[in-house]
N, C-alpha and C positions, 0 to 999 in steps of 0.2 A: 446716467453715464458708460457708453463700452466698456466692457472687461479690459482693464490694461491701460487705459486710456488717461489722457489730464486736460487740464485746460493749461495753454500758456498766452500770456498777455505782452504783446512786444508793440511797442511804441503805442499804446492805444491797439490792436487791431489783435483778436478773439481767435485763438483758435483749435485745433481736438485736429491733437497728435499724437502719433505712436508713443508712448510710452510704458513703463513699470508701476505706478503709482496708483494702486488699487483706488476704487472709487470708500472706497471706507475711510483710506486716510487722512481728508478735516474737509472741510466746509468752504471750497476753494471761490466758491463762488460765493459768497459772501463779503469774502476775504479779498474778492477785484476791486471794491471801491468804500472797504468798511462801513458799506450799510449796515445796521442792526434793525433796518423796518421790511425787513421781509414780511410774509407769514410767518404766524407759529415761533414769530419770537417774541421776547418780552418790552423789545424797545421799544414798542409803540406810544408816540409822541400824545402828552396828557393832554394835546387842545387838537379838536380834527379842523384843517389848516381848509383853507377858504379860497376863492379867485385862483386868477392863473399859475403855474406851478413854473414859480423859479428855474434862470439859465441852471442854477448850478442844480435841484430837481430834473431838469428835462437830463442834462449830462448824466447822472448818475440813472435814473430810468434807465436810462436807452444805453448804457455801459451796463448793467445787472441784467436784463433783459437780452440781450444780444451776444453774453457772456454765455447766459445758463442755455441757450436754445443751441448757441454753437459746440457745447460741451453733451447734446445731447438729452438735456433735461426740458425736458418737456412739458412734466407738469408744474417744476420750479420758474418756467420762463411763461410758462401760462400764467401762474398766479401772479404777476407780474403784472397782468393786461387786466380792463375794464370787464372782459365778457371770458371768464377764464375754462366755460363748461364749453364755448364753442373753438375758443382754439387751440385745446387740448391736445384731442386727435388733429392736426394740422400740426402741430410745430412734436409731437410725438411722433410722427408717422412720414415726417421730415427721412428717418434716420430709417426704421423700423420701415416702413412701405414705398418710399421712395428711393432707399436703398443711399441716399448722399449719405458720404463721409467726409475725415479730413477739410473738413468745414472751417475755413478762414474768412472772419464778417469784415470788415473795416470800413466805422461809422466814420462821415463828414462832418464840416460844421455843421451846428448846428441852423437853421433858418426858422426864427421865432420858436414853435412848439413842433416844428419836423426836423426830424433828424435823416437825410438820406444814410442810405452803405450800398457796400458792395460785399458782393457773396463770392467766397471762390474755393471750388467744391469739388469733389472724384464723385463719381456714379459709377456704382462697381455690381453687376447681377450676374449672374451663372457665369463668373470665369472674365468677363468683359467690363470693363471699367471705361471711364474716358473723362475729361474736366468737363468743370461748368460754371459757370461765369454767369452773372447779372445782380442788374441795382433794384435796390425799391430802397423807399421811405416809411419810417416810421413816426406816430402823431404823438406826445406825450398831453394828458390831458388829467385835470383834478378828478378823483373815484368820487361819485356824491355823495357816496355812502360812507366812503374813511376817510378821505381829504387827504389819502394817499394820491399822490404822483403814479399816475399807468400811464402804460400803452395802450391808446385807443385798438381796441382791437380791429381791425378789418382783415378776412381773407390774402388779401393782396400782400399786404406786410409779407409773409411766407414768397412769396413771389408777385412782380404786377397783375400779371393774366387770372390769378384767382380769385374766382368768387363764391358767395355762398353755397354751401352745397357740392361746392366740387372740391376733390385730394391730389394729390401726385403721388403717381404710381411706377416703376417701371417693374416692366416686366416683359414678356410677348406682346407685339402688339395686338390689338382687338381684330386691328382688320390687315390688308398686304397692302401694302406700301402701289397709288399710280404714278403713274404720266400722262395727268389730263393733256388731252392736244386742242387745241382749239381746232373752227371748220374746215383751217389750212392746213392742219397738222402742225401748228407750230406749237409748241409747248406752253404752258403758263402754268407757272409758280409762283409764291404767298411774296417770296421777292421780289421779282418784279414788278410784282401786280398784286399787293397787299389787300387790298377790296376785296381779292377770290378766296382769303385767310377759312373762313368760315363755311365757303362755297366745298371748295380742296376739302376740307376735313368734310364734310356731310359728305361728300362723293367715296369719296376711301369708305368710310364706315359706312356707306352701302352700296358701292361697287366690285369694293376691295376684293373680295372671291370671285369676282364676277369674269374683272378683269385680267386672269391670270397670274396674279405676282405668288408671293409668296412670302409671310411676314418674320417682319425683324427684331431686336429687342430695341427700346424706346424706353424714356420718360416723356409720359404727358398728362396733362390735368382729366380726370377723367371725374363722367359727373354722377351722383344717383340715377338720375335721368336717364333712362335709355335713349331716347328720343334724342338726348345731344353727341354727339360727335367725339371722340377724344382731343385730344388736341397736342398734336409733339413738339416737345420743344427740345430733346436733343434723343439721338439716335445710336444709342451701343453698338448694334450691328445694322446694316442695312434692310437687309431680303430681298426680293425677288419685286421690282415693281411688273404695275397690270399697266397696258398699253388704256386709256380709257380717255373714246372722242366725246366732247361735248359741242356743242353748237355757238359757244361762243366765238369773239373775233377779237384775235387779241390787236387790233389797228383799235377797231372801236372802240377795247377796251381799255386801253393806255389810254386815249381820248377823255373817254370818262373816269379815271382817275386822276386825272390832270386836274381836269377843269371840277371836282368838288373841293378840290383841294384850299381854293379859292376863297371859303367859307368856314366856319366852325363845324357848321355843324350841316350836312347835304348828303342826299343820294339819287341818285339815276338809274334809269335802269329803259332799254332798248332794246324793242323787239322786233320782228321781220313780222311785217298784217301780212301776205300771203301764205306764212309758212306756222308761224306762235313763236319760232324758235329766237330767247335770247337769247341777246348778240353782246352787252356787256352790260355788265351788273359793279355800281362803284360806292363809298361812303367816307365821310369824314364825319369821325375819326375811322379809321381802317381797322377791318381784324377784330373788333369786338361783335355787337350786336347787331347784323346785319339787317337791320332798319329799312334797305332799298323794296328789299323783302319779304318780312316777317310784323314791318310796323303799321300801325295803325293809326291815321290822323285826319280833322275834315279839313277834305281836300278844296275846300271852296270852291269859285267860281269853276274850275274844271269839271266838276257836276256837271254845272248846265249844259252839256253835251249830249249824256241822261235823259235830266230833263227833258230838253227839245226833243230828243226822240219817245220820252212818255210823252208830252201831248201832241207829238205827229198820231203816235199808236192811238189817243183816244179819240183824236175827229177836233181836238181845239185851236191848231192852226194847220192850216191843211200845206203848207210848201214858205220859199225863206221870205215872198212877199207878202203873205199873210199881214193883215192889223195889227197890232198889239198896243199894249197901252203901257209908257214909262213914265207914270208921275212919279215927282222925287223919294214920295214913299206910297207906304201901304199896310196900314192896318190887319193884321190877322194877331189879335190877344196884343198887340205890341205891334211899336212902329216897325216899316224895317226900312235901311235905308239905302236910295246907291251912296254911291262917292262922291261926295262933297252936294250933296242933293238934285243931283242935276237930273234934266228931264230930257227927253226927247219928243218934243208936237209930230206924231201922223208917224208914228214909229212902223217899222213892218219889223219881223222876224229877225231877216238877215241883223238889219240894223244895229237892233237890241243888243242882238248875239254878239255883234263886233267889239261896240264897246262895252259889253258886260252887264246894262241895264238888272239892276236882281229886280225892282219893280217888274218886268217883263212877262217875269219866269217865276212869278208868287200870285199873283190877281189871275192869270185865267185860270190857275190851277183850281180857284175858288168854285166852280161848279161841280164842282167833283161830289163835293159832299162829304160824310164820311168816309167816303174811296180815296182821298186824297194822303192818308195816313197809309196806303197799302202799293197805290196806282206805283211809286215808283223805286219801289223795291225791285216789282213783280219784273217792272224795263230792266232791268239794272242784270235780272237773271235770267228772263228768256231773254233778250236780246247778246247780252256785255257778258255773261258767263260768270257775274258776281257772287262771290258766296256758295260756289260748287263743288268744292274740296278740287281743286286742282292736282293735279298729278305731275307735277314740273318735272320731278327727281330730286329735291330737294324740302326743304319745309319752310312751308310758305304762309302767309295771310290773306286769305279771296277779295277781300272786300267784305264789305257787313253796310249797309244798309237797311234800318229796323223799321218797324212797324212803327208809326209815328201818328199824337196826339196836340191838335191847339197849336199853338205859337209855332211849337217842335217839328210841329211838320212843314211851315211856312219856312225855316231853317233849312231843313233839308230838301228842297231844291233851288238852294243857294249852297249847296254842298257844306251847308254847317247842322246844328243839331250832334245827334249820336250816331252819324254819315262813319265811317272810318273807312284808312282808303289807303294805298303807297304809292311809292312809284311806280313796281312793276303792277298793280292794277289800274292805272288810270293809264299807263303805257298802253295795254290789254285794251283798253277804252279805244285812244285814239287807232290804235291798230286795228283794233273792228271796222270802225269806221271806213280808213284806205283800203281794204280790202274789201270790206263790206257782209264778214264775218265774222265769229270769233273764232278762233283758232286759237286752245289753248293753251300758254305758254312752255313752251319746252327747253332746257339745258342741255337733257341726255336724250339721246333716243329711246322712245316706246319701247325700240323692239332687244332692250337689256334685258327688261324684265316682265315685258308685259301687261304693262299696268296698264289701263284705260284709264284715254282722258275723258274730261270734261265735255259736255257739248251747249250749244245753243241754237235756237231758231237762225238763221242767214240775215238779217237786214232787210225789209221788206227793199223793194227797189227804189221808189220815189222817194222811202225815210231815211237809207245810204248816203243816195243822190243830192238832198237838204243838207242833210250833216256835216259832208263836203262841200258845199258851198257857203255855210255857214261858218265851218275852220278856214275858211280859203278867205274869206272876206278879214276872218280878223286878224291874218297877216298882212293886211292893206291899209293905204289909208288911214283912217283914223280907228284901225281897228287895233286893242289892246298890244293885240301881240307884234305889233306890226316891225315897231324900232327892234326887236329882238331878231326875228327871222328875217331881215332887208339881209341880211349874210348869206342865208338859206336859202338855193336854187332847187330845181324839180318842182313838183308835181306837188304844192302845200299846202298844209294847214294846221292850223295852234289852235290853245284857248290857254288862255289866263286864268287864275288863281290865286287868290291871298283870304289866309282863316285866323281867324284871330283867334285866343285861348289866354284864357282865365290865369290874371297874372302874370303876364309877358305883356312886353312894352311897345312892340314890333308884331304885327300878326306872321306865319307863315308864310313863305313865297311858294307858288302853285306854278305848275307851267308844263303842259302837254301839248305834244305838235308831231307831224310823218312830215316828208320830205321822201317821194319815191315810193321803195321801198324798203324805208324802215323808219318805227316811230321810238318813239323815247318823253321818259314824262321825269322831274326831276322835282325834289323838296328842298327849300333849303330854313331851317329853322330861322324867322326871328327878321326873315329876309325883303320882310312888307313887300311890293306890290309882285305879283307874276312875274313882269315884264323884264325886272327887273337883276332878280337877282338867277330865282328859278329858270327863266328865259334863256340866258346867258348858258350855264352848266347845259342845257336841252340843245339851243342852237350847235355849240363843237361836239357832241354828238353827233346830232345828225351832219354836222359838214364830213366827218369821219366816216359817215361811212359814204 
């Protein structure tokens, strides 16, 4: 406890308030609820309890923990959790590192074993102070070794945005604040565009000193990982903003933000084919891990765009009218199926692509022999820039098509196996088809820091024309993307995908497409068929552009 401070309990509220009672007066912490079962006491239960904590235990444990924390007794509060070693630094740092004082913590009614609470406090540093209020929650569990009721330790107990390895710090900001603007000069803020939170934090961390601003004093979430930008929670003094131009488009961003909210977990990215400039990035949930730019999942049949390019490059097919076989199943160490085992007699490459025939994109690859395990990855890198360490301006995951063997090779040609993609990667693949060449995606100008973009070979003219024809066919007639793209005008093309995930009931929904000079891709977890969920997301973004 701070010298000259005391704990007050008023109507269930625990507060650290100014006072003249010294720390050594008496142990008010145990006196709050009459509990004598804390660490180091002699009132240990003679019988180890089992089963879920009772309502009384939940209430008592929550009150004791919140009181100790509010009083600045980090070590004692940590001992009331099931992981004191991890809990103590954060709880102690709350006052010593984050400079939080005068904390008033108000617990709400328990919901089962969960206890919500509200924190009202003051953050003070270098002669500046500001009130700070937020909500969080804790869960009470039965200790595995002691049988005692304990707080289940998670960093999010201290603040809902805290994660493992992060801490709260109040100090001069590590980077100057920025005023990020879109391609038309419209200001971009986290409040208006929540999905841009991680992007704006990253841009500030990387370019704050180049944008002409000066740092202020802030309470922020900081990470031990130097590559993770600070996340500002409270500004005590603003500092001076520097203006940072981006290639984002506020109109397209707003549409992207709106449409991903229709699904529990979804992401979308829009890219300009002629330049590679990123027009929008959106995730739901927003503000946390940037799945759209940094995620990695099997992309399902959207990968058939790259498979078709490989087949053309290797001479396995010659154009959209090339005959291919589309039987219900094909064997490659195991049996691969079409959806509901459909088949297409006398199929062409264009019709097989439009209807997303799996077997037509596996069977022709067999003559490649051992080279089949590397051919797809080679094509992805050579023409689409996949895996080439893109320099977008923020951290991104740039796709992975690893070498494969056996049945995994067959799976990779239909976007399964160990292939890892995200919405940015698939939007770029569509943009490459539409523009005829890979333009590495960019969120800010290269001139800001002189970084060198990744490069790839242009698509051969015949290949580019064939791929555009295939993707166009998928948006018409019996094409799997026809319904989703019906409301989208212009010169358009698309590809649907669904990817099975172990332990997940419904497959992930994937969709990528373009219309005129805008390409987009989306993934909706457990969304099922690509056209039904992800297709709706992409269509709304393309219409906005």
